[in-house]
C-alpha positions in Angstrom: 19.4 63.8 0.7 15.8 65.2 -0.7 13.9 67.3 1.6 10.2 66.3 2.0 7.7 66.3 4.5 5.0 63.9 4.4 1.4 65.0 3.8 2.5 68.9 3.7 2.4 71.5 1.2 6.0 73.0 -0.2 8.4 74.9 2.3 7.8 78.8 2.3 9.4 80.1 -1.0 12.4 81.8 -0.7 12.8 85.6 -0.6 14.9 88.2 -1.4 18.4 88.6 0.0 17.7 89.2 3.8 18.8 92.6 5.3 22.3 93.4 6.6 20.9 94.0 10.1 19.4 90.5 10.3 20.7 87.2 12.0 20.1 84.8 9.2 19.1 81.9 11.4 19.9 79.3 8.5 16.8 77.4 9.4 14.6 76.2 6.6 11.3 78.2 6.6 12.2 80.5 9.7 13.9 83.0 8.0 11.3 83.3 5.5 8.7 83.8 7.9 10.7 86.4 9.5 11.5 88.3 6.3 15.0 87.7 6.6 15.9 86.6 10.0 16.1 87.5 13.5 17.3 91.5 13.6 20.5 91.3 15.2 20.8 92.1 18.7 17.2 90.8 19.7 16.6 88.7 22.5 14.1 85.6 21.7 11.8 83.5 24.0 11.5 80.1 22.5 8.9 78.5 24.4 6.3 75.2 24.4 5.7 72.6 26.3 8.2 69.4 26.3 9.1 67.6 23.4 8.1 70.1 21.1 11.7 70.8 19.9 12.7 73.8 21.6 16.4 72.5 22.2 16.9 71.5 18.9 15.9 74.4 17.4 17.9 76.3 19.4 21.1 74.3 18.5 20.5 74.5 14.6 20.3 78.4 15.3 23.6 78.0 16.9 25.2 75.3 14.3 24.1 77.1 11.5 25.6 80.4 12.9 29.0 78.5 13.4 29.4 77.7 10.0 28.6 80.9 8.7 32.1 81.9 11.0 30.1 83.4 13.9 31.1 82.3 17.2 27.9 80.5 18.9 27.6 80.0 22.8 25.0 77.4 24.0 24.7 77.7 28.2 22.9 74.9 29.2 21.5 74.8 32.8 19.8 71.4 33.4 21.6 69.1 30.6 25.1 68.4 30.7 27.1 69.8 27.5 28.9 66.4 27.1 25.4 64.7 26.6 24.1 67.9 24.3 27.3 67.3 22.2 26.4 63.5 22.2 23.0 64.6 20.8 24.0 66.8 18.2 26.2 64.1 16.8 22.8 62.3 15.5 22.3 65.4 13.3 23.9 65.4 9.4 24.2 69.2 9.4 26.2 68.7 12.9 30.2 68.7 12.2 32.4 68.1 15.4 35.0 70.4 14.4 33.1 73.7 15.0 33.6 72.7 18.6 36.9 71.6 17.8 37.8 75.0 16.5 35.9 77.0 19.3 33.3 78.3 16.7 30.4 76.0 18.9 30.6 76.6 22.5 28.9 74.1 24.9 29.1 75.5 28.4 27.2 74.6 31.8 25.7 77.4 33.9 26.1 74.8 37.1 29.5 75.6 36.8 29.6 79.4 36.7 26.9 78.9 39.9 29.9 77.0 41.7 32.4 79.4 40.5 30.5 82.6 41.9 29.6 80.7 44.8 25.9 80.5 44.1 25.0 77.5 46.0 21.7 78.4 47.1 18.3 78.1 46.1 17.1 81.7 45.8 19.6 84.3 44.9 19.6 87.9 45.9 19.7 91.1 44.1 23.1 91.3 44.6 23.7 87.6 43.3 21.7 88.2 40.4 23.5 91.2 39.4 26.7 89.0 39.7 25.1 86.1 37.6 24.2 88.6 34.9 27.4 90.7 34.6 29.3 86.9 34.4 26.8 85.7 31.8 27.7 89.5 29.8 31.4 89.1 30.5 31.4 85.8 29.2 29.6 86.4 25.8 32.0 89.6 25.5 35.3 87.5 26.1 34.5 84.4 23.5 33.4 87.3 20.9 30.0 85.3 20.7 27.2 86.6 18.2 24.7 83.9 18.8 23.7 82.8 22.5 21.4 80.7 23.6 20.0 80.0 27.0 18.4 76.9 28.1 16.4 77.1 29.9 15.3 80.7 31.5 12.6 79.0 33.6 15.2 77.1 35.7 17.3 80.6 36.0 14.1 82.3 37.3 13.2 79.5 39.4 15.9 80.9 41.4 15.1 84.6 40.9 11.0 84.5 41.8 10.2 87.9 42.4 8.7 89.3 39.4 10.6 92.8 39.7 13.9 90.9 40.3 13.4 88.6 36.7 12.5 92.4 35.1 15.8 93.4 36.2 17.7 90.1 35.2 16.1 90.2 31.6 16.4 94.1 31.1 19.8 94.0 32.3 21.0 90.5 30.0 18.9 92.3 27.1 20.6 95.3 27.0 24.4 93.9 27.5 23.7 91.5 24.8 22.4 93.8 22.7 25.7 96.2 23.1 27.9 93.5 22.3 25.7 92.7 18.9 24.7 89.2 20.2 21.7 87.8 19.3 19.6 85.4 21.8 17.2 82.6 22.2 15.9 82.2 26.0 14.3 78.5 26.0 11.2 78.5 28.5 9.2 76.0 29.4 5.5 75.7 29.6 2.6 74.0 30.0 -0.3 73.5 27.1 -2.9 74.6 29.3 -1.4 77.8 30.2 -2.4 81.1 29.1 0.8 82.8 29.2 4.1 82.0 27.2 6.4 82.2 30.4 6.4 81.1 34.2 5.7 84.5 35.3 4.3 86.5 32.2 7.1 88.9 32.9 9.3 87.3 30.2 7.3 87.4 27.6 6.7 91.4 27.8 10.4 92.2 28.2 11.7 90.3 25.2 11.9 91.6 22.0 10.6 88.5 20.2 8.4 85.1 21.2 8.5 82.0 19.2 5.9 79.5 20.5 6.4 75.6 19.5 3.3 73.3 20.2 1.3 70.0 19.5 -1.3 69.9 17.2 -3.3 66.6 16.3 -4.1 65.7 12.8 -6.1 62.4 12.0 -4.7 60.6 15.0 -1.4 62.0 14.7 0.7 64.7 16.4 2.6 67.1 15.2 5.2 69.6 16.0 3.8 73.6 15.4 5.5 76.9 15.7 4.2 80.4 15.4 5.9 83.5 15.8 3.6 85.7 18.2 6.1 88.6 17.8 9.3 90.1 16.9 10.4 93.7 16.9 12.1 95.4 14.2 10.7 93.3 11.6 6.8 92.2 9.8 6.6 88.6 9.9 4.2 86.1 9.4 1.9 84.9 12.6 0.4 82.1 11.0 1.1 78.4 12.3 3.5 76.1 10.4 4.1 72.5 11.0 7.4 71.4 11.9 9.3 68.4 11.4 12.7 67.3 12.8 14.7 65.7 10.7 18.4 64.4 10.2 19.3 67.4 8.2 17.7 70.1 10.4 14.3 71.3 10.9 11.6 71.3 8.0 8.6 74.0 8.1 5.4 73.8 5.9 2.1 76.2 6.7 -0.3 74.6 8.8 -3.0 73.3 6.5 -6.7 74.5 7.5 -9.8 72.6 7.5 -8.1 69.0 7.5 -9.0 68.1 10.8 -6.5 69.4 12.6 -6.5 70.6 16.4 -3.7 73.1 17.4 -2.8 73.4 21.0 0.3 76.3 21.0 -0.8 77.8 24.0 
């Protein structure tokens, strides 16, 4: 199938081979934006309003890793993994044997909550520590090199205090980095918010921030992507139009001066 995007220029041209210390996402255009991929071990906040493609992007990130032989782990907080698997089946880039062979693992965080006895609304400092260690131990046990938590927003709702959110993320990030795991934490924000996360703490701690949003062009609503920061690599800060297709995500530079009104933040 030919990869095209209506009313958009060519996809970002290919660059030289990526450095060996990069986690190549395998997503069309994104690796070029990041000059070869996400630095290995980075924790990235993937944030934006509802319906902008966050879960789809993070799942393709995992599938591409599984295809390359890396164990990839999706930890779902709100949506059952069985439903995620059904949604994945609609994409041509997904192969069921990745799940059957254990290269792509889909797990439900509520099951971990129940196993640990974390069945109340707000977690104490001790319980937050227990949850953090359990996630790190799980990643170590399965040997995951790519990890997605969807969503961080739902987790920090049960933590709430900013200093505890900071400790949770710093400990989780250090643990995953020590294991050589590159991670994406999905977060929801409204289009009107002046920050990239629920509390503003999250975006300061992570190594990278990728923002998805919407833009209006001649009456159409387009999905757009912008890398705000990424430690360990130079990267484009331009805005890119993103299209969700059965063969994966496609991106092209955002046309300027074409009647487009971006609304990433």
